[in-house]
C-alpha positions as CSV (number, residue, x, y, z in Angstrom):
1,M,0.0,0.0,0.0
2,L,1.3,3.4,-0.9
3,L,1.1,6.4,1.4
4,R,-1.2,9.0,-0.2
5,E,-1.1,11.7,2.4
6,A,0.5,12.6,5.7
7,A,0.1,15.4,8.1
8,V,3.2,17.6,8.0
9,P,3.6,21.0,9.7
10,V,3.8,23.9,7.2
11,P,7.2,25.0,8.6
12,A,8.6,21.6,7.8
13,L,7.4,21.8,4.2
14,T,8.8,25.3,3.9
15,A,12.1,24.1,5.2
16,A,12.1,21.3,2.7
17,V,11.5,23.8,-0.1
18,E,14.5,25.9,1.2
19,L,16.7,22.8,1.3
20,L,15.7,21.7,-2.2
21,G,16.7,25.2,-3.4
22,L,20.3,24.3,-2.5
23,L,20.1,21.7,-5.3
24,A,19.2,24.3,-7.9
25,D,22.9,24.8,-8.5
26,S,23.7,21.1,-8.9
27,Q,26.0,20.2,-11.8
28,D,23.7,17.3,-12.5
29,A,20.8,18.3,-14.7
30,V,18.6,15.4,-13.5
31,T,19.1,16.5,-9.8
32,R,18.3,20.1,-10.7
33,E,15.1,19.1,-12.5
34,A,13.9,16.6,-9.8
35,A,14.6,19.2,-7.0
36,A,12.6,21.8,-9.0
37,Q,9.7,19.5,-9.5
38,V,9.5,18.5,-5.9
39,A,9.9,22.1,-4.7
40,V,6.9,23.1,-6.9
41,R,4.8,20.3,-5.4
42,L,5.7,21.3,-1.9
43,R,5.0,25.0,-2.5
44,T,1.6,24.0,-4.0
45,A,0.8,22.0,-0.8
46,V,1.9,24.9,1.4
47,E,-0.3,27.3,-0.5
48,A,-3.2,25.0,-0.4
49,M,-3.0,24.9,3.4
50,A,-2.6,28.7,3.8
51,V,-5.3,30.4,5.7
52,P,-6.2,33.8,4.3
53,G,-5.8,36.6,6.7
54,W,-3.3,34.9,9.0
């Protein structure tokens, strides 16, 4: 069975995006692309959880 969702604090997701940003300068094109795609998914998740007016 695959895990489809997990409760993760928003600050943990934000930190993960920051860490993935470090891979943006990787010499390996596959690493750069994978990091960029995961960062986009994490940012999307953070934005989906955002509460307007907070």
